[in-house]
Each structure stands twice: as structure tokens, then as C-alpha cells.
C-alpha positions as CSV (number, residue, x, y, z in Angstrom):
1,M,0.2,-0.2,-0.2
2,K,2.8,2.4,0.9
3,K,4.6,1.5,-2.4
4,A,1.4,2.2,-4.8
5,M,0.7,5.3,-2.6
6,F,4.2,6.5,-3.5
7,Y,4.2,5.5,-7.0
8,I,0.6,7.4,-7.6
9,L,2.1,10.7,-5.8
10,S,5.3,10.9,-8.0
11,A,3.5,10.2,-11.1
12,L,1.1,13.0,-9.8
13,T,3.7,15.3,-8.9
14,L,5.7,14.6,-12.5
15,M,2.3,15.3,-14.3
16,F,1.8,18.6,-12.9
17,L,5.1,19.4,-13.3
18,G,5.0,18.5,-17.1
19,L,2.1,20.5,-17.2
20,K,3.4,23.5,-15.2
21,L,6.1,23.7,-17.5
22,A,4.3,22.9,-20.7
23,D,1.6,26.1,-19.9
24,K,-0.9,23.7,-19.5
25,I,-2.2,24.9,-16.3
26,D,-1.5,28.4,-14.4
27,W,-1.4,27.1,-10.9
28,S,1.0,28.0,-8.3
29,W,4.2,26.1,-7.4
30,W,2.7,25.4,-4.6
31,W,0.1,23.2,-6.0
32,V,2.5,21.8,-8.6
33,F,4.3,20.2,-5.5
34,S,1.1,19.7,-3.6
35,P,1.4,15.4,-3.8
36,V,4.9,16.2,-2.1
37,W,3.8,18.5,0.8
38,V,0.2,17.8,1.5
39,P,0.8,14.5,2.7
40,V,3.7,15.5,5.1
41,V,1.0,18.2,6.3
42,A,-1.6,15.5,7.1
43,Y,0.3,13.3,8.9
44,V,1.9,16.1,11.3
45,F,-1.2,17.3,11.6
46,M,-2.8,13.4,12.9
47,T,0.2,13.4,14.9
48,V,-0.2,16.5,16.7
49,A,-4.0,15.4,17.1
50,S,-3.7,12.2,18.2
51,Q,-0.7,13.3,20.9
52,C,-3.5,16.3,22.1
53,Y,-6.2,13.3,22.4
54,L,-3.7,11.2,24.6
55,I,-2.8,14.3,26.6
56,Y,-6.2,15.1,27.2
57,Q,-7.2,11.5,28.0
58,Y,-4.5,11.1,30.3
59,K,-5.6,14.3,32.1
60,H,-9.5,13.5,32.5
61,N,-9.5,10.2,32.4
62,E,-9.1,8.7,35.9
63,H,-9.1,4.7,34.0
64,F,-6.9,5.6,31.3
65,R,-4.3,7.1,33.6
66,K,-4.3,4.3,35.6
67,I,-3.6,2.0,32.3
68,M,-0.5,4.6,31.0
69,D,0.9,4.4,34.6
70,D,0.5,0.7,34.6
71,Y,2.4,0.4,31.5
72,R,4.8,3.0,32.4
73,A,6.1,1.1,35.6
74,V,6.0,-2.4,34.1
75,R,8.2,-1.1,30.8
76,K,10.3,0.7,33.5
77,Q,11.0,-2.8,35.4
78,S,11.7,-4.4,32.0
79,K,15.3,-4.5,31.6
80,T,15.0,-5.9,28.1
81,T,17.2,-3.7,25.3
82,L,15.9,-3.3,21.7
83,A,19.0,-5.1,20.7
84,D,18.0,-8.0,23.1
85,R,14.8,-8.6,21.9
86,L,16.2,-8.7,17.9
87,K,18.4,-11.5,19.3
88,E,15.9,-13.5,21.1
89,M,13.8,-13.1,17.4
90,K,17.1,-14.3,15.8
91,E,17.1,-17.4,17.9
92,Q,13.6,-17.8,17.7
93,R,13.7,-17.7,13.7
94,A,16.8,-20.0,13.7
95,K,14.7,-22.7,16.0
96,F,11.7,-22.7,14.1
97,G,13.4,-21.8,10.2
98,N,12.5,-18.6,8.5
99,K,8.9,-19.0,7.0
100,A,8.7,-15.3,5.9
101,D,11.7,-16.0,3.5
């Protein structure tokens, strides 16, 4: 899905660029390159909005706050690093065989 979206947005950008350079459209350069920046702006907006929602829930929802505090406590007690987890996953792959390849 991500690859398809990348190809679609790239084709759209090239199409808009070609039309602009051939004087077929009289758009601002901002709109010509909109397939590049609109998804970035949307991603940033959704990230900020979701973080605001989480902060709101943490401040106003006692049940949510308890779940998050419990999660933090468990993560703090866990001494497993990412490198240890990756090593463990490699060992499991070697033991059971890599069916993804």
C-alpha cells in the first residue's frame, strides 16, 4: 500500500510538473508540488492531534491514567533492550525456521 501510494503521488507530481512547464496549467508552484507536501502536512497534523487527544485523556480520564501509569511501571521494570529483543527474535527464527523468506 505504501509503495503504491508513493508511485501514485510521484506520477501525480510529475504530471503536474509537466503541465506547468508546458504552460497547460496556470497554478502556483505550491499546488504543482502539493502531492509532495500535502501528505507530510496531513501526517504531522494527525500526529499532533493524536498526541493532544492522549494528553487530554490522561488528564481527564482516571481509567486511562491508571492504564498508562501501569504500562510505564512495567516498561521501567523491564530491562530488555531492543538489541536483546532482536537477538531473541533471531534465535527463534533459527529454531523454528524463517517462513517469511
